[in-house]
N, C-alpha and C positions, 0 to 999 in steps of 0.2 A: 128448825131441822135437829134432830136427835143424832149424834155421832157416837159410834161403839169405841172409837179410840182418837187420840190426838193426831195420829197420823191420817185417818179418815176425814178428821176436820181440817187439817192442812191441805189435803188433797182436794177437798171440796173448795176451799178458799183459793187455791191455785187454779182451778178450773173456772171459778167466778172472775177472778182478776185477769186471767190470760197471762201468756208467757212474756211478751214485751213489757208489761207494767210490774213485773215482779222484782221485790228487791231481796227476796231470798228464795233459795232452792233446796231441795233435799237430793241427797246423793249417797252412794256406797262407795267407800273408800276401797281401792283394788291394788294398793301397795303400801308398805311400811315405809317410814321416812317421810320424804316430799312425795305425798300421795297423788296418783292420779284418781279420778273419779269416774263413775257411772252414774249419770244423773237419772232421776224417777222420770220414766216414761221412754228412755233410750236404751238402746241394746248394746251401743259400743262404748268402750272406755274413751276417756277425754285423750286428746292427743298431746297433752303437756300435762306436767305435774303443776299443783296449785300450793299457793301459799297458806299459811295456817297460823293462828294466835299461839304465842310462846306458852300459853297455859294449857295446851291440848298437844299430846303425843300421838300422832296418827298410828294408828294400827288396821291392817288389811281387815276387810270385813265390817268395819265400823259403819253405822249409818250416821251420817253428819248433816248439820244445817249450814248452809254456804250462803253468804251474803254477796249480792251482786254490787261491785264497786269499781267505778271508773272503767268499765267494759272488761272487767275480768272477775273472778270469783275469788273470794277469801273464806277459808274454812273456819267457822266459829268455834265449833266443837262437836263432840258425840251426843247424839239424841238416845236417850235411855228410857 
């Protein structure tokens, strides 16, 4: 299959694998500092702020890659 962008390819992979087996998710940051997230395909902001790697400084509006780790999520960094 031909994809027009990396995001389109990622969304296709997400759809093929399904929600429960995902190791990574995409989201948009909705606050500076320790950010709340709005995950792809969801309308509401998360109910809690998420942790992130020290090498990334969260900024509201960033599109981020999030790892699913031990029942929670950790922001890995901004997707550009």
